[in-house]
PQR file of N, CA, C, O and H, with PARSE charges and radii, in Angstrom:
ATOM      1  N   MET A   1     337.675  50.486 248.073 -0.4000 1.5000
ATOM      2  CA  MET A   1     337.781  49.040 248.013 -0.0000 2.0000
ATOM      3  C   MET A   1     336.829  48.511 246.933  0.5500 1.7000
ATOM      4  O   MET A   1     335.669  48.921 246.882 -0.5500 1.4000
ATOM      5  N   PRO A   2     337.306  47.606 246.071 -0.5600 1.5000
ATOM      6  CA  PRO A   2     336.461  47.065 245.000  0.2800 2.0000
ATOM      7  C   PRO A   2     335.329  46.197 245.544  0.5500 1.7000
ATOM      8  O   PRO A   2     335.445  45.591 246.609 -0.5500 1.4000
ATOM      9  N   ILE A   3     334.259  46.156 244.807 -0.4000 1.5000
ATOM     10  CA  ILE A   3     333.128  45.303 245.149 -0.0000 2.0000
ATOM     11  C   ILE A   3     333.538  43.850 244.894  0.5500 1.7000
ATOM     12  O   ILE A   3     333.978  43.527 243.790 -0.5500 1.4000
ATOM     13  H   ILE A   3     334.165  46.649 243.942  0.4000 1.0000
ATOM     14  N   PRO A   4     333.406  42.974 245.885 -0.5600 1.5000
ATOM     15  CA  PRO A   4     333.801  41.581 245.671  0.2800 2.0000
ATOM     16  C   PRO A   4     332.825  40.845 244.760  0.5500 1.7000
ATOM     17  O   PRO A   4     331.640  41.175 244.699 -0.5500 1.4000
ATOM     18  N   LEU A   5     333.339  39.850 244.059 -0.4000 1.5000
ATOM     19  CA  LEU A   5     332.500  38.986 243.236 -0.0000 2.0000
ATOM     20  C   LEU A   5     331.821  37.940 244.115  0.5500 1.7000
ATOM     21  O   LEU A   5     332.328  37.580 245.178 -0.5500 1.4000
ATOM     22  H   LEU A   5     334.301  39.583 244.108  0.4000 1.0000
ATOM     23  N   ARG A   6     330.672  37.460 243.660 -0.4000 1.5000
ATOM     24  CA  ARG A   6     329.951  36.448 244.424 -0.0000 2.0000
ATOM     25  C   ARG A   6     330.804  35.186 244.568  0.5500 1.7000
ATOM     26  O   ARG A   6     331.621  34.873 243.702 -0.5500 1.4000
ATOM     27  H   ARG A   6     330.260  37.752 242.797  0.4000 1.0000
ATOM     28  N   ALA A   7     330.605  34.472 245.664 -0.4000 1.5000
ATOM     29  CA  ALA A   7     331.472  33.356 246.036 -0.0000 2.0000
ATOM     30  C   ALA A   7     331.080  32.021 245.402  0.5500 1.7000
ATOM     31  O   ALA A   7     331.832  31.054 245.516 -0.5500 1.4000
ATOM     32  H   ALA A   7     329.941  34.726 246.368  0.4000 1.0000
ATOM     33  N   ASP A   8     329.932  31.941 244.741 -0.4000 1.5000
ATOM     34  CA  ASP A   8     329.492  30.654 244.195 -0.0000 2.0000
ATOM     35  C   ASP A   8     330.039  30.371 242.793  0.5500 1.7000
ATOM     36  O   ASP A   8     329.634  29.398 242.157 -0.5500 1.4000
ATOM     37  H   ASP A   8     329.321  32.727 244.647  0.4000 1.0000
ATOM     38  N   PHE A   9     330.944  31.206 242.312 -0.4000 1.5000
ATOM     39  CA  PHE A   9     331.633  30.996 241.038 -0.0000 2.0000
ATOM     40  C   PHE A   9     333.120  31.139 241.276  0.5500 1.7000
ATOM     41  O   PHE A   9     333.541  31.663 242.307 -0.5500 1.4000
ATOM     42  H   PHE A   9     331.273  31.997 242.828  0.4000 1.0000
ATOM     43  N   ASP A  10     333.924  30.671 240.319 -0.4000 1.5000
ATOM     44  CA  ASP A  10     335.370  30.857 240.373 -0.0000 2.0000
ATOM     45  C   ASP A  10     335.890  30.996 238.946  0.5500 1.7000
ATOM     46  O   ASP A  10     335.123  30.890 237.990 -0.5500 1.4000
ATOM     47  H   ASP A  10     333.582  30.245 239.482  0.4000 1.0000
ATOM     48  N   ALA A  11     337.188  31.231 238.802 -0.4000 1.5000
ATOM     49  CA  ALA A  11     337.773  31.483 237.479 -0.0000 2.0000
ATOM     50  C   ALA A  11     337.598  30.307 236.516  0.5500 1.7000
ATOM     51  O   ALA A  11     337.194  30.529 235.375 -0.5500 1.4000
ATOM     52  H   ALA A  11     337.812  31.317 239.579  0.4000 1.0000
ATOM     53  N   PRO A  12     337.884  29.060 236.926 -0.5600 1.5000
ATOM     54  CA  PRO A  12     337.704  27.961 235.969  0.2800 2.0000
ATOM     55  C   PRO A  12     336.256  27.816 235.488  0.5500 1.7000
ATOM     56  O   PRO A  12     336.019  27.524 234.316 -0.5500 1.4000
ATOM     57  N   LEU A  13     335.302  28.016 236.378 -0.4000 1.5000
ATOM     58  CA  LEU A  13     333.893  27.924 235.980 -0.0000 2.0000
ATOM     59  C   LEU A  13     333.537  29.052 235.019  0.5500 1.7000
ATOM     60  O   LEU A  13     332.824  28.831 234.040 -0.5500 1.4000
ATOM     61  H   LEU A  13     335.495  28.253 237.331  0.4000 1.0000
ATOM     62  N   MET A  14     334.028  30.256 235.291 -0.4000 1.5000
ATOM     63  CA  MET A  14     333.742  31.388 234.404 -0.0000 2.0000
ATOM     64  C   MET A  14     334.335  31.149 233.017  0.5500 1.7000
ATOM     65  O   MET A  14     333.705  31.468 232.009 -0.5500 1.4000
ATOM     66  H   MET A  14     334.607  30.435 236.086  0.4000 1.0000
ATOM     67  N   ARG A  15     335.537  30.593 232.963 -0.4000 1.5000
ATOM     68  CA  ARG A  15     336.158  30.304 231.667 -0.0000 2.0000
ATOM     69  C   ARG A  15     335.396  29.207 230.922  0.5500 1.7000
ATOM     70  O   ARG A  15     335.276  29.262 229.698 -0.5500 1.4000
ATOM     71  H   ARG A  15     336.049  30.334 233.782  0.4000 1.0000
ATOM     72  N   ALA A  16     334.889  28.231 231.635 -0.4000 1.5000
ATOM     73  CA  ALA A  16     334.094  27.174 231.013 -0.0000 2.0000
ATOM     74  C   ALA A  16     332.804  27.747 230.430  0.5500 1.7000
ATOM     75  O   ALA A  16     332.400  27.378 229.327 -0.5500 1.4000
ATOM     76  H   ALA A  16     334.987  28.187 232.630  0.4000 1.0000
ATOM     77  N   ILE A  17     332.170  28.632 231.154 -0.4000 1.5000
ATOM     78  CA  ILE A  17     330.947  29.274 230.654 -0.0000 2.0000
ATOM     79  C   ILE A  17     331.281  30.129 229.433  0.5500 1.7000
ATOM     80  O   ILE A  17     330.528  30.145 228.459 -0.5500 1.4000
ATOM     81  H   ILE A  17     332.498  28.933 232.050  0.4000 1.0000
ATOM     82  N   ALA A  18     332.402  30.834 229.484 -0.4000 1.5000
ATOM     83  CA  ALA A  18     332.818  31.680 228.359 -0.0000 2.0000
ATOM     84  C   ALA A  18     333.064  30.843 227.105  0.5500 1.7000
ATOM     85  O   ALA A  18     332.737  31.273 225.999 -0.5500 1.4000
ATOM     86  H   ALA A  18     333.014  30.821 230.274  0.4000 1.0000
ATOM     87  N   ARG A  19     333.636  29.654 227.272 -0.4000 1.5000
ATOM     88  CA  ARG A  19     333.886  28.784 226.109 -0.0000 2.0000
ATOM     89  C   ARG A  19     332.591  28.368 225.424  0.5500 1.7000
ATOM     90  O   ARG A  19     332.560  28.202 224.205 -0.5500 1.4000
ATOM     91  H   ARG A  19     333.901  29.304 228.170  0.4000 1.0000
ATOM     92  N   ARG A  20     331.530  28.201 226.191 -0.4000 1.5000
ATOM     93  CA  ARG A  20     330.240  27.779 225.621 -0.0000 2.0000
ATOM     94  C   ARG A  20     329.426  28.954 225.083  0.5500 1.7000
ATOM     95  O   ARG A  20     328.462  28.750 224.345 -0.5500 1.4000
ATOM     96  H   ARG A  20     331.554  28.337 227.182  0.4000 1.0000
ATOM     97  N   CYS A  21     329.796  30.161 225.437 -0.4000 1.5000
ATOM     98  CA  CYS A  21     329.035  31.351 225.051 -0.0000 2.0000
ATOM     99  C   CYS A  21     329.233  31.662 223.569  0.5500 1.7000
ATOM    100  O   CYS A  21     330.352  31.609 223.059 -0.5500 1.4000
ATOM    101  H   CYS A  21     330.579  30.328 226.036  0.4000 1.0000
ATOM    102  N   LYS A  22     328.154  31.981 222.894 -0.4000 1.5000
ATOM    103  CA  LYS A  22     328.192  32.304 221.462 -0.0000 2.0000
ATOM    104  C   LYS A  22     328.249  33.810 221.191  0.5500 1.7000
ATOM    105  O   LYS A  22     328.379  34.226 220.040 -0.5500 1.4000
ATOM    106  H   LYS A  22     327.245  32.024 223.308  0.4000 1.0000
ATOM    107  N   ASP A  23     328.154  34.620 222.234 -0.4000 1.5000
ATOM    108  CA  ASP A  23     328.100  36.077 222.104 -0.0000 2.0000
ATOM    109  C   ASP A  23     329.470  36.667 222.446  0.5500 1.7000
ATOM    110  O   ASP A  23     329.927  36.542 223.582 -0.5500 1.4000
ATOM    111  H   ASP A  23     328.049  34.282 223.169  0.4000 1.0000
ATOM    112  N   GLY A  24     330.123  37.302 221.486 -0.4000 1.5000
ATOM    113  CA  GLY A  24     331.462  37.846 221.677 -0.0000 2.0000
ATOM    114  C   GLY A  24     331.589  38.810 222.840  0.5500 1.7000
ATOM    115  O   GLY A  24     332.458  38.621 223.691 -0.5500 1.4000
ATOM    116  H   GLY A  24     329.751  37.404 220.563  0.4000 1.0000
ATOM    117  N   PRO A  25     330.744  39.849 222.910 -0.5600 1.5000
ATOM    118  CA  PRO A  25     330.856  40.786 224.036  0.2800 2.0000
ATOM    119  C   PRO A  25     330.639  40.112 225.396  0.5500 1.7000
ATOM    120  O   PRO A  25     331.309  40.454 226.370 -0.5500 1.4000
ATOM    121  N   GLN A  26     329.715  39.165 225.462 -0.4000 1.5000
ATOM    122  CA  GLN A  26     329.488  38.460 226.735 -0.0000 2.0000
ATOM    123  C   GLN A  26     330.703  37.599 227.091  0.5500 1.7000
ATOM    124  O   GLN A  26     331.066  37.488 228.262 -0.5500 1.4000
ATOM    125  H   GLN A  26     329.171  38.887 224.671  0.4000 1.0000
ATOM    126  N   THR A  27     331.323  36.996 226.090 -0.4000 1.5000
ATOM    127  CA  THR A  27     332.526  36.208 226.341 -0.0000 2.0000
ATOM    128  C   THR A  27     333.620  37.085 226.937  0.5500 1.7000
ATOM    129  O   THR A  27     334.291  36.676 227.885 -0.5500 1.4000
ATOM    130  H   THR A  27     331.028  37.085 225.139  0.4000 1.0000
ATOM    131  N   ARG A  28     333.810  38.295 226.388 -0.4000 1.5000
ATOM    132  CA  ARG A  28     334.806  39.220 226.950 -0.0000 2.0000
ATOM    133  C   ARG A  28     334.475  39.583 228.393  0.5500 1.7000
ATOM    134  O   ARG A  28     335.371  39.666 229.233 -0.5500 1.4000
ATOM    135  H   ARG A  28     333.265  38.627 225.618  0.4000 1.0000
ATOM    136  N   ARG A  29     333.190  39.801 228.687 -0.4000 1.5000
ATOM    137  CA  ARG A  29     332.782  40.115 230.062 -0.0000 2.0000
ATOM    138  C   ARG A  29     333.127  38.950 230.992  0.5500 1.7000
ATOM    139  O   ARG A  29     333.682  39.154 232.072 -0.5500 1.4000
ATOM    140  H   ARG A  29     332.462  39.733 228.005  0.4000 1.0000
ATOM    141  N   LEU A  30     332.799  37.742 230.571 -0.4000 1.5000
ATOM    142  CA  LEU A  30     333.064  36.570 231.404 -0.0000 2.0000
ATOM    143  C   LEU A  30     334.561  36.372 231.636  0.5500 1.7000
ATOM    144  O   LEU A  30     334.984  36.037 232.742 -0.5500 1.4000
ATOM    145  H   LEU A  30     332.348  37.576 229.694  0.4000 1.0000
ATOM    146  N   LEU A  31     335.355  36.580 230.596 -0.4000 1.5000
ATOM    147  CA  LEU A  31     336.806  36.425 230.740 -0.0000 2.0000
ATOM    148  C   LEU A  31     337.398  37.514 231.629  0.5500 1.7000
ATOM    149  O   LEU A  31     338.339  37.255 232.380 -0.5500 1.4000
ATOM    150  H   LEU A  31     335.012  36.853 229.697  0.4000 1.0000
ATOM    151  N   ALA A  32     336.863  38.714 231.553 -0.4000 1.5000
ATOM    152  CA  ALA A  32     337.323  39.789 232.431 -0.0000 2.0000
ATOM    153  C   ALA A  32     337.004  39.461 233.890  0.5500 1.7000
ATOM    154  O   ALA A  32     337.827  39.692 234.776 -0.5500 1.4000
ATOM    155  H   ALA A  32     336.099  38.924 230.943  0.4000 1.0000
ATOM    156  N   LEU A  33     335.821  38.928 234.135 -0.4000 1.5000
ATOM    157  CA  LEU A  33     335.451  38.545 235.491 -0.0000 2.0000
ATOM    158  C   LEU A  33     336.290  37.367 235.971  0.5500 1.7000
ATOM    159  O   LEU A  33     336.649  37.305 237.147 -0.5500 1.4000
ATOM    160  H   LEU A  33     335.153  38.740 233.416  0.4000 1.0000
ATOM    161  N   ALA A  34     336.609  36.432 235.077 -0.4000 1.5000
ATOM    162  CA  ALA A  34     337.482  35.309 235.438 -0.0000 2.0000
ATOM    163  C   ALA A  34     338.837  35.828 235.883  0.5500 1.7000
ATOM    164  O   ALA A  34     339.417  35.312 236.838 -0.5500 1.4000
ATOM    165  H   ALA A  34     336.317  36.482 234.122  0.4000 1.0000
ATOM    166  N   ALA A  35     339.340  36.834 235.208 -0.4000 1.5000
ATOM    167  CA  ALA A  35     340.629  37.418 235.590 -0.0000 2.0000
ATOM    168  C   ALA A  35     340.562  38.007 236.996  0.5500 1.7000
ATOM    169  O   ALA A  35     341.512  37.881 237.769 -0.5500 1.4000
ATOM    170  H   ALA A  35     338.868  37.253 234.432  0.4000 1.0000
ATOM    171  N   ILE A  36     339.451  38.645 237.328 -0.4000 1.5000
ATOM    172  CA  ILE A  36     339.287  39.195 238.680 -0.0000 2.0000
ATOM    173  C   ILE A  36     339.288  38.059 239.698  0.5500 1.7000
ATOM    174  O   ILE A  36     339.926  38.167 240.745 -0.5500 1.4000
ATOM    175  H   ILE A  36     338.679  38.747 236.700  0.4000 1.0000
ATOM    176  N   TYR A  37     338.581  36.973 239.399 -0.4000 1.5000
ATOM    177  CA  TYR A  37     338.596  35.822 240.307 -0.0000 2.0000
ATOM    178  C   TYR A  37     340.012  35.304 240.520  0.5500 1.7000
ATOM    179  O   TYR A  37     340.333  34.800 241.597 -0.5500 1.4000
ATOM    180  H   TYR A  37     338.063  36.886 238.549  0.4000 1.0000
ATOM    181  N   GLU A  38     340.863  35.423 239.501 -0.4000 1.5000
ATOM    182  CA  GLU A  38     342.245  34.960 239.608 -0.0000 2.0000
ATOM    183  C   GLU A  38     343.154  35.962 240.306  0.5500 1.7000
ATOM    184  O   GLU A  38     344.338  35.689 240.507 -0.5500 1.4000
ATOM    185  H   GLU A  38     340.602  35.832 238.627  0.4000 1.0000
ATOM    186  N   GLY A  39     342.614  37.115 240.677 -0.4000 1.5000
ATOM    187  CA  GLY A  39     343.400  38.098 241.409 -0.0000 2.0000
ATOM    188  C   GLY A  39     343.846  39.304 240.611  0.5500 1.7000
ATOM    189  O   GLY A  39     344.575  40.150 241.129 -0.5500 1.4000
ATOM    190  H   GLY A  39     341.653  37.337 240.515  0.4000 1.0000
ATOM    191  N   ALA A  40     343.419  39.403 239.352 -0.4000 1.5000
ATOM    192  CA  ALA A  40     343.784  40.567 238.543 -0.0000 2.0000
ATOM    193  C   ALA A  40     343.116  41.829 239.094  0.5500 1.7000
ATOM    194  O   ALA A  40     342.034  41.781 239.680 -0.5500 1.4000
ATOM    195  H   ALA A  40     342.826  38.716 238.931  0.4000 1.0000
ATOM    196  N   ARG A  41     343.779  42.927 238.891 -0.4000 1.5000
ATOM    197  CA  ARG A  41     343.194  44.220 239.267 -0.0000 2.0000
ATOM    198  C   ARG A  41     342.083  44.576 238.277  0.5500 1.7000
ATOM    199  O   ARG A  41     342.031  44.053 237.164 -0.5500 1.4000
ATOM    200  H   ARG A  41     344.657  42.966 238.415  0.4000 1.0000
ATOM    201  N   ARG A  42     341.209  45.466 238.702 -0.4000 1.5000
ATOM    202  CA  ARG A  42     340.084  45.861 237.849 -0.0000 2.0000
ATOM    203  C   ARG A  42     340.564  46.537 236.568  0.5500 1.7000
ATOM    204  O   ARG A  42     339.911  46.431 235.530 -0.5500 1.4000
ATOM    205  H   ARG A  42     341.251  45.891 239.607  0.4000 1.0000
ATOM    206  N   GLY A  43     341.693  47.226 236.632 -0.4000 1.5000
ATOM    207  CA  GLY A  43     342.253  47.853 235.435 -0.0000 2.0000
ATOM    208  C   GLY A  43     342.642  46.820 234.388  0.5500 1.7000
ATOM    209  O   GLY A  43     342.424  47.021 233.193 -0.5500 1.4000
ATOM    210  H   GLY A  43     342.224  47.311 237.475  0.4000 1.0000
ATOM    211  N   GLU A  44     343.220  45.712 234.843 -0.4000 1.5000
ATOM    212  CA  GLU A  44     343.573  44.627 233.920 -0.0000 2.0000
ATOM    213  C   GLU A  44     342.311  43.991 233.341  0.5500 1.7000
ATOM    214  O   GLU A  44     342.267  43.677 232.152 -0.5500 1.4000
ATOM    215  H   GLU A  44     343.397  45.549 235.814  0.4000 1.0000
ATOM    216  N   ALA A  45     341.292  43.800 234.166 -0.4000 1.5000
ATOM    217  CA  ALA A  45     340.019  43.263 233.680 -0.0000 2.0000
ATOM    218  C   ALA A  45     339.408  44.201 232.641  0.5500 1.7000
ATOM    219  O   ALA A  45     338.820  43.747 231.660 -0.5500 1.4000
ATOM    220  H   ALA A  45     341.328  44.055 235.133  0.4000 1.0000
ATOM    221  N   ALA A  46     339.548  45.500 232.856 -0.4000 1.5000
ATOM    222  CA  ALA A  46     339.037  46.478 231.893 -0.0000 2.0000
ATOM    223  C   ALA A  46     339.771  46.350 230.562  0.5500 1.7000
ATOM    224  O   ALA A  46     339.149  46.451 229.504 -0.5500 1.4000
ATOM    225  H   ALA A  46     340.027  45.869 233.653  0.4000 1.0000
ATOM    226  N   ARG A  47     341.078  46.131 230.599 -0.4000 1.5000
ATOM    227  CA  ARG A  47     341.838  45.939 229.356 -0.0000 2.0000
ATOM    228  C   ARG A  47     341.389  44.664 228.637  0.5500 1.7000
ATOM    229  O   ARG A  47     341.247  44.658 227.415 -0.5500 1.4000
ATOM    230  H   ARG A  47     341.583  46.049 231.459  0.4000 1.0000
ATOM    231  N   ILE A  48     341.169  43.604 229.382 -0.4000 1.5000
ATOM    232  CA  ILE A  48     340.688  42.355 228.778 -0.0000 2.0000
ATOM    233  C   ILE A  48     339.339  42.571 228.120  0.5500 1.7000
ATOM    234  O   ILE A  48     339.097  42.088 227.014 -0.5500 1.4000
ATOM    235  H   ILE A  48     341.284  43.609 230.375  0.4000 1.0000
ATOM    236  N   GLY A  49     338.459  43.298 228.800 -0.4000 1.5000
ATOM    237  CA  GLY A  49     337.113  43.549 228.277 -0.0000 2.0000
ATOM    238  C   GLY A  49     337.039  44.672 227.264  0.5500 1.7000
ATOM    239  O   GLY A  49     336.017  44.836 226.597 -0.5500 1.4000
ATOM    240  H   GLY A  49     338.656  43.690 229.698  0.4000 1.0000
ATOM    241  N   GLY A  50     338.112  45.456 227.136 -0.4000 1.5000
ATOM    242  CA  GLY A  50     338.109  46.570 226.202 -0.0000 2.0000
ATOM    243  C   GLY A  50     337.213  47.722 226.633  0.5500 1.7000
ATOM    244  O   GLY A  50     336.620  48.411 225.802 -0.5500 1.4000
ATOM    245  H   GLY A  50     338.942  45.323 227.678  0.4000 1.0000
ATOM    246  N   VAL A  51     337.122  47.924 227.967 -0.4000 1.5000
ATOM    247  CA  VAL A  51     336.240  48.952 228.517 -0.0000 2.0000
ATOM    248  C   VAL A  51     336.966  49.719 229.619  0.5500 1.7000
ATOM    249  O   VAL A  51     338.155  49.502 229.853 -0.5500 1.4000
ATOM    250  H   VAL A  51     337.603  47.364 228.641  0.4000 1.0000
ATOM    251  N   THR A  52     336.250  50.611 230.292 -0.4000 1.5000
ATOM    252  CA  THR A  52     336.801  51.357 231.419 -0.0000 2.0000
ATOM    253  C   THR A  52     336.573  50.592 232.726  0.5500 1.7000
ATOM    254  O   THR A  52     335.792  49.642 232.781 -0.5500 1.4000
ATOM    255  H   THR A  52     335.284  50.787 230.102  0.4000 1.0000
ATOM    256  N   VAL A  53     337.263  51.022 233.753 -0.4000 1.5000
ATOM    257  CA  VAL A  53     337.099  50.405 235.066 -0.0000 2.0000
ATOM    258  C   VAL A  53     335.667  50.593 235.575  0.5500 1.7000
ATOM    259  O   VAL A  53     335.129  49.711 236.244 -0.5500 1.4000
ATOM    260  H   VAL A  53     337.897  51.793 233.708  0.4000 1.0000
ATOM    261  N   GLN A  54     335.056  51.720 235.268 -0.4000 1.5000
ATOM    262  CA  GLN A  54     333.667  51.953 235.691 -0.0000 2.0000
ATOM    263  C   GLN A  54     332.731  50.916 235.079  0.5500 1.7000
ATOM    264  O   GLN A  54     331.809  50.446 235.745 -0.5500 1.4000
ATOM    265  H   GLN A  54     335.492  52.436 234.724  0.4000 1.0000
ATOM    266  N   ILE A  55     332.961  50.558 233.820 -0.4000 1.5000
ATOM    267  CA  ILE A  55     332.135  49.542 233.170 -0.0000 2.0000
ATOM    268  C   ILE A  55     332.352  48.185 233.840  0.5500 1.7000
ATOM    269  O   ILE A  55     331.398  47.430 234.025 -0.5500 1.4000
ATOM    270  H   ILE A  55     333.710  50.940 233.279  0.4000 1.0000
ATOM    271  N   VAL A  56     333.589  47.872 234.202 -0.4000 1.5000
ATOM    272  CA  VAL A  56     333.857  46.614 234.920 -0.0000 2.0000
ATOM    273  C   VAL A  56     333.088  46.595 236.235  0.5500 1.7000
ATOM    274  O   VAL A  56     332.533  45.566 236.619 -0.5500 1.4000
ATOM    275  H   VAL A  56     334.364  48.485 234.051  0.4000 1.0000
ATOM    276  N   ARG A  57     333.054  47.722 236.917 -0.4000 1.5000
ATOM    277  CA  ARG A  57     332.275  47.812 238.161 -0.0000 2.0000
ATOM    278  C   ARG A  57     330.808  47.491 237.886  0.5500 1.7000
ATOM    279  O   ARG A  57     330.178  46.758 238.647 -0.5500 1.4000
ATOM    280  H   ARG A  57     333.505  48.559 236.605  0.4000 1.0000
ATOM    281  N   ASP A  58     330.270  48.034 236.811 -0.4000 1.5000
ATOM    282  CA  ASP A  58     328.876  47.755 236.446 -0.0000 2.0000
ATOM    283  C   ASP A  58     328.677  46.271 236.147  0.5500 1.7000
ATOM    284  O   ASP A  58     327.663  45.685 236.527 -0.5500 1.4000
ATOM    285  H   ASP A  58     330.781  48.629 236.192  0.4000 1.0000
ATOM    286  N   TRP A  59     329.664  45.662 235.456 -0.4000 1.5000
ATOM    287  CA  TRP A  59     329.585  44.225 235.168 -0.0000 2.0000
ATOM    288  C   TRP A  59     329.557  43.421 236.456  0.5500 1.7000
ATOM    289  O   TRP A  59     328.792  42.464 236.575 -0.5500 1.4000
ATOM    290  H   TRP A  59     330.487  46.138 235.148  0.4000 1.0000
ATOM    291  N   VAL A  60     330.390  43.804 237.426 -0.4000 1.5000
ATOM    292  CA  VAL A  60     330.439  43.090 238.701 -0.0000 2.0000
ATOM    293  C   VAL A  60     329.094  43.182 239.405  0.5500 1.7000
ATOM    294  O   VAL A  60     328.588  42.182 239.915 -0.5500 1.4000
ATOM    295  H   VAL A  60     331.011  44.582 237.329  0.4000 1.0000
ATOM    296  N   LEU A  61     328.515  44.369 239.435 -0.4000 1.5000
ATOM    297  CA  LEU A  61     327.208  44.532 240.076 -0.0000 2.0000
ATOM    298  C   LEU A  61     326.148  43.672 239.393  0.5500 1.7000
ATOM    299  O   LEU A  61     325.365  43.002 240.067 -0.5500 1.4000
ATOM    300  H   LEU A  61     328.925  45.181 239.021  0.4000 1.0000
ATOM    301  N   LYS A  62     326.121  43.685 238.072 -0.4000 1.5000
ATOM    302  CA  LYS A  62     325.140  42.890 237.335 -0.0000 2.0000
ATOM    303  C   LYS A  62     325.383  41.397 237.542  0.5500 1.7000
ATOM    304  O   LYS A  62     324.437  40.639 237.760 -0.5500 1.4000
ATOM    305  H   LYS A  62     326.757  44.229 237.525  0.4000 1.0000
ATOM    306  N   PHE A  63     326.650  40.969 237.474 -0.4000 1.5000
ATOM    307  CA  PHE A  63     326.978  39.572 237.681 -0.0000 2.0000
ATOM    308  C   PHE A  63     326.569  39.115 239.088  0.5500 1.7000
ATOM    309  O   PHE A  63     326.005  38.033 239.254 -0.5500 1.4000
ATOM    310  H   PHE A  63     327.418  41.584 237.297  0.4000 1.0000
ATOM    311  N   ASN A  64     326.855  39.937 240.086 -0.4000 1.5000
ATOM    312  CA  ASN A  64     326.494  39.576 241.455 -0.0000 2.0000
ATOM    313  C   ASN A  64     324.981  39.429 241.610  0.5500 1.7000
ATOM    314  O   ASN A  64     324.520  38.593 242.386 -0.5500 1.4000
ATOM    315  H   ASN A  64     327.313  40.815 239.951  0.4000 1.0000
ATOM    316  N   ALA A  65     324.212  40.224 240.887 -0.4000 1.5000
ATOM    317  CA  ALA A  65     322.757  40.171 240.994 -0.0000 2.0000
ATOM    318  C   ALA A  65     322.140  39.043 240.165  0.5500 1.7000
ATOM    319  O   ALA A  65     321.196  38.386 240.605 -0.5500 1.4000
ATOM    320  H   ALA A  65     324.587  40.903 240.257  0.4000 1.0000
ATOM    321  N   LEU A  66     322.683  38.821 238.953 -0.4000 1.5000
ATOM    322  CA  LEU A  66     322.017  37.910 238.003 -0.0000 2.0000
ATOM    323  C   LEU A  66     322.810  36.661 237.644  0.5500 1.7000
ATOM    324  O   LEU A  66     322.266  35.725 237.059 -0.5500 1.4000
ATOM    325  H   LEU A  66     323.449  39.355 238.595  0.4000 1.0000
ATOM    326  N   GLY A  67     324.091  36.642 237.991 -0.4000 1.5000
ATOM    327  CA  GLY A  67     324.928  35.529 237.568 -0.0000 2.0000
ATOM    328  C   GLY A  67     325.394  35.730 236.136  0.5500 1.7000
ATOM    329  O   GLY A  67     325.228  36.814 235.576 -0.5500 1.4000
ATOM    330  H   GLY A  67     324.533  37.402 238.467  0.4000 1.0000
ATOM    331  N   PRO A  68     325.977  34.693 235.534 -0.5600 1.5000
ATOM    332  CA  PRO A  68     326.531  34.807 234.187  0.2800 2.0000
ATOM    333  C   PRO A  68     325.463  34.662 233.103  0.5500 1.7000
ATOM    334  O   PRO A  68     325.347  33.611 232.473 -0.5500 1.4000
ATOM    335  N   VAL A  69     324.707  35.697 232.897 -0.4000 1.5000
ATOM    336  CA  VAL A  69     323.651  35.672 231.879 -0.0000 2.0000
ATOM    337  C   VAL A  69     324.304  35.528 230.507  0.5500 1.7000
ATOM    338  O   VAL A  69     325.078  36.391 230.092 -0.5500 1.4000
ATOM    339  H   VAL A  69     324.802  36.551 233.408  0.4000 1.0000
ATOM    340  N   THR A  70     323.997  34.444 229.807 -0.4000 1.5000
ATOM    341  CA  THR A  70     324.581  34.204 228.491 -0.0000 2.0000
ATOM    342  C   THR A  70     323.486  34.106 227.454  0.5500 1.7000
ATOM    343  O   THR A  70     322.339  33.771 227.750 -0.5500 1.4000
ATOM    344  H   THR A  70     323.369  33.743 230.143  0.4000 1.0000
ATOM    345  N   GLY A  71     323.881  34.412 226.215 -0.4000 1.5000
ATOM    346  CA  GLY A  71     322.908  34.398 225.122 -0.0000 2.0000
ATOM    347  C   GLY A  71     323.097  33.247 224.188  0.5500 1.7000
ATOM    348  O   GLY A  71     322.349  33.108 223.220 -0.5500 1.4000
ATOM    349  H   GLY A  71     324.813  34.684 225.974  0.4000 1.0000
TER
END
């Protein structure tokens, strides 16, 4: 079973944060997480982010601990 994302964010908020982000890789991470909030499978999020499913899992863990850290 996939690790759930924290409940204090949602897809529209993640997309809004991504629009303000100036860092390309971080924007891809945020958009991949937004897709998960919308119900996408982790494999689809990995394709959006250009990474493996294991990396998406790492992103979820980091996001759950720190929130949407942007640069």
